[in-house]
C-alpha positions as CSV (number, residue, x, y, z in Angstrom):
1,M,0.4,57.6,76.8
2,T,2.1,60.7,77.3
3,S,-0.6,64.0,76.1
4,L,-0.2,67.1,74.8
5,T,-0.1,68.9,77.8
6,D,2.4,66.7,79.2
7,L,5.2,67.7,77.3
8,G,4.4,71.6,78.4
9,T,4.7,74.3,75.9
10,R,8.7,75.1,75.2
11,I,10.3,72.2,73.6
12,V,13.6,71.0,71.9
13,I,14.2,68.4,69.9
14,V,17.7,67.0,69.1
15,G,19.5,64.2,67.5
16,S,21.6,63.9,64.4
17,T,21.6,64.9,61.6
18,G,18.9,63.2,59.3
19,S,16.9,61.7,62.2
20,G,14.3,63.4,61.3
21,K,14.6,66.6,63.7
22,S,13.0,69.4,61.8
23,T,10.2,66.4,60.7
24,L,9.0,65.8,64.1
25,A,9.3,69.9,65.4
26,A,7.0,71.0,62.1
27,Q,4.1,68.4,63.3
28,L,4.4,69.1,66.4
29,A,3.6,72.8,66.5
30,A,1.0,72.2,64.1
31,R,-0.4,69.8,66.3
32,M,-0.1,72.2,69.4
33,N,0.3,75.4,67.9
34,L,3.4,75.9,68.6
35,Q,6.2,78.3,67.0
36,H,8.1,76.1,64.9
37,I,12.2,77.4,65.4
38,E,14.6,75.6,63.4
39,L,18.0,76.5,64.5
40,D,19.1,75.8,60.9
41,S,17.0,78.6,59.4
42,L,18.8,80.6,61.7
43,F,22.1,79.9,61.7
44,W,22.9,79.3,57.9
45,G,23.4,81.5,55.5
46,P,23.5,82.3,51.3
47,N,26.1,79.9,49.8
48,W,26.6,78.2,53.2
49,S,28.6,80.8,55.0
50,E,27.3,80.3,58.7
51,T,26.1,82.9,61.6
52,P,29.4,84.0,64.1
53,P,28.0,83.6,67.1
54,E,27.3,87.5,68.2
55,V,25.2,87.8,65.2
56,F,22.6,84.0,65.7
57,I,22.6,83.8,70.1
58,P,20.7,87.0,68.6
59,K,18.9,85.7,66.8
60,V,17.6,82.3,68.9
61,E,17.5,84.7,72.0
62,A,14.4,86.5,69.6
63,A,12.7,83.4,68.6
64,L,12.4,82.1,71.9
65,S,10.8,85.0,73.1
66,V,7.3,83.4,71.8
67,E,5.3,82.3,75.2
68,R,5.6,78.7,72.9
69,W,7.9,76.4,70.9
70,V,9.5,74.2,69.6
71,V,12.9,74.2,68.5
72,D,15.2,71.4,66.8
73,G,18.6,71.1,66.6
74,N,21.7,70.7,68.6
75,Y,23.5,73.4,68.4
76,S,26.0,74.0,71.6
77,R,26.4,77.2,71.5
78,V,23.1,78.2,72.5
79,R,21.9,75.5,74.4
80,H,22.9,77.2,77.1
81,I,19.7,79.3,75.9
82,I,17.3,76.8,74.7
83,W,17.4,74.4,77.7
84,P,16.8,76.6,80.7
85,A,13.8,77.1,79.0
86,A,12.2,74.5,77.4
87,Q,10.7,71.8,79.6
88,T,11.2,68.7,77.1
89,L,13.3,67.7,75.4
90,I,13.2,64.7,72.6
91,W,15.9,62.6,71.6
92,L,15.8,60.6,68.2
93,D,18.5,58.5,69.3
94,Y,18.6,55.9,66.1
95,S,21.2,53.5,64.9
96,L,23.9,54.5,62.0
97,P,22.3,52.6,59.6
98,I,19.3,54.2,60.4
99,I,20.5,57.6,59.7
100,F,21.9,57.3,57.2
101,W,18.7,55.6,55.2
102,R,16.8,58.9,55.6
103,L,20.0,60.8,55.0
104,W,19.9,59.2,51.9
105,K,16.7,59.4,50.6
106,R,16.6,63.2,52.1
107,T,19.3,64.2,50.2
108,L,19.0,63.0,47.3
109,R,15.4,65.0,47.7
110,R,17.0,67.8,48.1
111,T,19.8,67.4,45.3
112,L,17.6,66.8,42.1
113,M,14.3,69.0,43.4
114,R,16.8,71.5,43.9
115,E,15.0,71.6,47.0
116,Q,15.8,75.9,48.7
117,L,16.8,75.4,52.1
118,W,15.6,78.5,54.4
119,E,14.8,82.3,53.6
120,A,19.2,81.5,52.6
121,K,17.4,79.5,49.5
122,N,20.9,77.1,50.1
123,V,20.2,74.0,47.8
124,E,22.4,70.8,48.0
125,R,24.4,69.4,46.0
126,F,24.9,65.9,45.8
127,W,28.7,65.7,45.0
128,V,29.2,67.8,48.6
129,Q,27.1,65.4,50.5
130,F,28.4,62.2,49.0
131,V,32.6,63.1,48.7
132,T,33.7,65.8,49.7
133,R,35.0,66.7,53.7
134,D,31.8,68.6,54.4
135,S,29.7,65.9,53.8
136,L,26.6,65.3,56.0
137,F,27.0,61.6,56.5
138,L,31.0,62.0,57.8
139,W,29.0,65.0,59.7
140,A,26.6,62.1,61.0
141,L,29.0,59.9,61.5
142,Q,31.8,62.1,63.5
143,K,28.6,63.5,65.8
144,H,26.2,59.5,66.5
145,K,29.0,58.0,69.1
146,E,29.9,61.7,70.7
147,R,26.2,61.7,70.9
148,R,25.9,59.4,72.4
149,E,28.4,59.9,75.2
150,T,27.7,63.4,75.8
151,Y,23.5,63.7,76.2
152,P,23.2,61.1,79.2
153,Q,25.4,63.6,80.6
154,L,24.2,66.9,80.2
155,F,20.4,64.6,81.0
156,T,22.0,63.7,85.1
157,Q,23.4,67.8,85.4
158,P,21.5,69.6,88.0
159,E,21.1,72.8,85.4
160,N,18.7,69.7,83.0
161,A,16.8,68.4,85.9
162,H,14.0,70.5,84.7
163,L,13.3,68.7,81.8
164,Q,11.0,66.5,80.5
165,I,13.4,63.4,78.8
166,L,11.9,61.4,75.7
167,R,14.3,59.2,74.4
168,F,13.2,57.3,71.1
169,H,15.9,54.6,69.1
170,H,13.4,54.2,66.3
171,P,11.4,55.7,63.7
172,N,8.4,53.6,64.6
173,E,8.8,54.4,68.2
174,T,8.8,57.8,66.9
175,Q,5.3,57.9,65.3
176,S,3.5,55.2,67.6
177,W,3.7,57.5,70.6
178,L,3.0,61.0,68.3
179,D,-0.3,58.4,67.0
180,N,-0.9,57.8,70.7
181,L,-0.6,61.4,71.5
182,A,-3.4,62.7,74.1
């Protein structure tokens, strides 16, 4: 059993789109009194405009200036800032059917409820998510295999040897771990 103190006070959560990174990060942040840093909220501007690296990187650095945090997101362009500072990395490595089911439910909820996301107040549109090249489903499909190949290699790099890696293969496994966190 992992204890809260074993996790440290700087945690990063990675995984495919729709895997539940932000939800888990919010739960851990509340439970452990950590600042929740959602990389999507720092990256996406109004009307889904991407924040350029010269703005995004300083935003991430500023967010990480607090002592205690949990970050969720896979942005490789800021990995060199986040991973060295983190103590624990949690990888939500779920199968594609699980990811697609969770992404379907989330996208349906967001589009029907017209949820405004982050400070940018972006709203997901049904058509975009299910029919266009900008679909999150297409993105998840493209990135899933890549992450399964890349992350294990990255974990063996000397610069990441300090990280405690927790890899979960199913939401039930993640929930059980969270429920049993001492």
